[in-house]
C-alpha distance (Angstrom), angle and dihedral (degrees) to the residues before:
residue distance angle dihedral
M1 . . .
K2 3.80 . .
T3 3.79 123.7 .
I4 3.80 125.4 -146.5
F5 3.79 122.4 -168.6
I6 3.82 118.7 -162.1
S7 3.79 119.8 -175.8
K8 3.80 93.4 -136.9
D9 3.78 131.1 87.4
A10 3.80 115.6 -102.5
S11 3.81 90.3 -114.4
E12 3.82 88.7 69.0
L13 3.80 93.9 50.5
S14 3.80 103.6 56.2
E15 3.82 91.3 129.6
L16 3.82 89.0 65.3
A17 3.80 96.2 55.5
P18 3.86 96.2 85.7
F19 3.81 90.6 46.4
F20 3.81 94.3 56.7
K21 3.79 95.6 41.5
N22 3.82 111.8 119.4
K23 3.82 92.8 2.2
S24 3.81 124.1 128.9
I25 3.76 94.8 -117.0
T26 3.77 140.3 109.7
M27 3.79 112.7 -139.1
V28 3.81 118.1 -162.2
C29 3.80 112.0 -166.1
R30 3.77 113.4 -175.7
S31 3.77 132.5 145.0
L32 3.80 113.2 -140.8
I33 3.79 94.6 -157.8
K34 3.81 136.5 64.6
F35 3.78 134.9 -160.3
E36 3.76 139.8 -139.3
P37 3.81 132.4 -178.9
V38 3.79 123.1 -111.4
N39 3.77 130.3 -155.7
F40 3.78 111.6 -104.3
E41 3.76 141.3 163.1
G42 3.78 113.6 -127.8
P43 3.80 121.3 -135.1
K44 3.80 117.6 -99.8
D45 3.78 101.6 -151.1
F46 3.82 116.2 56.7
D47 3.80 141.2 106.4
V48 3.80 105.7 -158.2
I49 3.81 137.5 39.8
F50 3.80 119.7 -149.9
F51 3.81 121.5 -160.0
S52 3.79 118.5 -162.2
S53 3.82 89.0 -172.8
I54 3.79 138.8 8.8
R55 3.79 89.4 -110.5
C56 3.82 90.1 66.4
A57 3.80 88.7 55.2
Q58 3.80 93.2 47.1
F59 3.80 94.4 51.2
L60 3.80 92.3 45.0
E61 3.81 92.0 49.0
T62 3.81 91.5 47.8
S63 3.80 91.5 51.6
E64 3.84 89.2 62.0
C65 3.81 89.7 -154.6
I66 3.81 93.9 118.5
D67 3.81 132.1 39.2
L68 3.79 101.4 -130.3
H69 3.80 91.4 -163.5
S70 3.81 89.6 65.4
Y71 3.81 95.1 65.7
S72 3.78 141.0 54.3
L73 3.81 105.7 -99.6
C74 3.79 121.2 -147.7
C75 3.79 132.8 179.9
A76 3.77 143.8 -170.9
G77 3.79 100.5 -111.5
P78 3.83 151.4 -13.7
Q79 3.80 95.7 -80.6
T80 3.81 93.0 56.9
A81 3.81 89.0 42.6
S82 3.80 90.8 54.6
R83 3.79 91.9 51.6
L84 3.80 92.3 45.9
K85 3.79 88.2 55.8
R86 3.80 90.0 52.3
M87 3.81 87.5 54.5
G88 3.80 89.2 53.6
Y89 3.81 100.8 -99.8
E90 3.80 128.5 119.9
P91 3.83 111.9 -148.7
A92 3.80 117.2 -135.0
F93 3.82 94.0 -157.9
V94 3.82 127.9 28.8
G95 3.80 121.3 -175.5
K96 3.80 113.0 -124.6
N97 3.78 96.2 -145.6
A98 3.82 113.1 33.7
S99 3.80 92.4 176.0
M100 3.82 91.1 63.7
P101 3.83 105.3 56.3
D102 3.80 93.8 176.7
V103 3.81 90.2 60.3
V104 3.81 91.1 45.9
S105 3.82 89.7 49.6
K106 3.80 92.0 54.2
D107 3.81 93.4 46.5
F108 3.80 92.8 45.5
T109 3.82 93.4 47.4
K110 3.80 89.3 54.0
W111 3.81 91.0 48.6
L112 3.82 92.1 45.8
G113 3.79 95.0 57.8
K114 3.81 111.2 172.3
R115 3.80 95.4 -19.6
R116 3.80 123.4 113.8
V117 3.79 122.7 -117.8
F118 3.80 134.7 -155.2
I119 3.82 113.7 -150.5
P120 3.82 113.8 -167.4
C121 3.79 109.7 -159.7
S122 3.79 149.7 163.4
N123 3.79 125.1 -92.5
R124 3.82 86.6 -112.2
S125 3.80 95.2 51.6
L126 3.80 115.2 138.2
K127 3.85 88.2 -148.3
S128 3.80 90.3 -133.7
I129 3.81 95.2 150.7
E130 3.80 91.5 56.1
A131 3.82 91.2 57.9
H132 3.82 97.4 97.2
I133 3.82 101.4 25.9
P134 3.83 116.5 102.6
E135 3.81 108.6 -106.6
N136 3.81 93.8 -123.0
Q137 3.83 90.8 58.2
V138 3.80 101.0 53.7
H139 3.81 135.7 71.7
S140 3.81 111.4 -171.5
I141 3.81 112.3 -173.1
V142 3.81 131.3 174.7
V143 3.82 109.6 -121.8
Y144 3.81 98.9 168.2
K145 3.80 142.4 15.5
T146 3.79 125.5 -118.8
L147 3.81 109.4 -149.0
L148 3.79 126.4 -169.8
A149 3.80 113.1 -117.2
P150 3.82 103.7 -177.5
K151 3.79 121.7 -166.8
K152 3.79 134.2 179.3
I153 3.80 106.4 -95.3
N154 3.79 125.6 -176.7
S155 3.79 109.3 -127.9
G156 3.81 108.0 -109.1
D157 3.79 133.7 -153.0
I158 3.81 88.4 -104.3
M159 3.81 121.7 28.4
V160 3.81 119.3 -166.0
F161 3.81 116.7 -167.1
S162 3.78 114.8 -165.2
S163 3.82 103.6 -171.6
P164 3.82 142.9 6.3
S165 3.82 90.5 -107.1
N166 3.81 91.0 55.2
V167 3.81 89.0 50.4
H168 3.81 92.6 52.8
S169 3.80 91.4 45.5
Y170 3.83 92.5 49.7
F171 3.79 95.5 50.3
S172 3.80 92.9 47.2
E173 3.82 88.2 70.5
N174 3.81 107.7 14.6
K175 3.78 147.2 49.1
L176 3.78 129.3 -146.0
Q177 3.77 124.2 -122.0
E178 3.79 111.3 -124.3
S179 3.79 93.2 -122.5
S180 3.82 94.6 58.7
V181 3.79 117.0 114.8
L182 3.82 109.3 -133.6
I183 3.80 124.3 -146.0
S184 3.79 118.6 -171.6
W185 3.80 124.2 -155.8
G186 3.82 96.6 -136.3
S187 3.79 138.7 -37.4
S188 3.83 97.5 -65.9
T189 3.80 90.6 56.4
S190 3.82 89.4 47.9
F191 3.82 90.7 55.1
A192 3.81 89.8 50.9
L193 3.81 91.1 52.3
K194 3.79 90.8 51.0
E195 3.81 88.9 57.5
Y196 3.80 85.6 68.6
G197 3.78 93.9 47.5
V198 3.80 97.6 -102.5
V199 3.79 129.6 117.0
P200 3.81 120.9 -153.0
N201 3.78 118.3 -118.8
F202 3.80 91.7 -146.0
I203 3.81 134.3 20.5
L204 3.80 121.9 -156.5
K205 3.80 105.8 -129.6
K206 3.80 99.8 -169.8
G207 3.79 95.5 37.0
S208 3.80 97.4 -134.9
V209 3.80 137.2 129.5
I210 3.81 89.9 -124.0
E211 3.80 90.1 56.4
L212 3.81 89.5 51.5
K213 3.81 90.2 51.1
E214 3.81 91.0 50.9
L215 3.80 91.7 48.3
L216 3.80 92.6 51.1
D217 3.79 90.8 45.9
N218 3.82 94.7 49.1
H219 3.80 101.2 41.2
F220 3.78 107.5 29.1
S221 3.78 133.6 56.7
I222 3.78 100.9 -141.8
């Protein structure tokens, strides 16, 4: 029986449930990070809000310091866009390739034009989206903390790492077995893995659960 570890909680992976039904496989879904809000003062002069993840949107909405309906909302990729829609918001810009933030930054900067953007983020943000935006057009403010929450995890046949923070948390307590197949959720996560001397076998380009399902279906007999 094969084992797959995914560094996300099961609640974020509902699309995978039908795929694994009746298969001889043990799936371990466990995030190795946790989050907490921080006090912040929102900017007063901006036109657009950009969300690199749905968590940024959730913390900003919970803060109640900004009416999200009053601004054009943008996001890094289709998965975040889908969740924004479930929250009742229609994104004006959706990045085509969430796993390649540099590409999204270039596309978003072109779309933004001369407007000003507020980017709520985590304290561990790599600030990749800001890379190509003129400094006088962007307000990047920490609205929540990402904290490492390492746990002992048995190395599985397939290991799926969903973020750089999850990578750092995993390696603070665990080691990989050489036979494990590694799947990285985007380029930033791949760079984090390389810091520990490992190279992913596969990189999710769109950064979505559906893409992960298709990859597992196409490349692995499980």
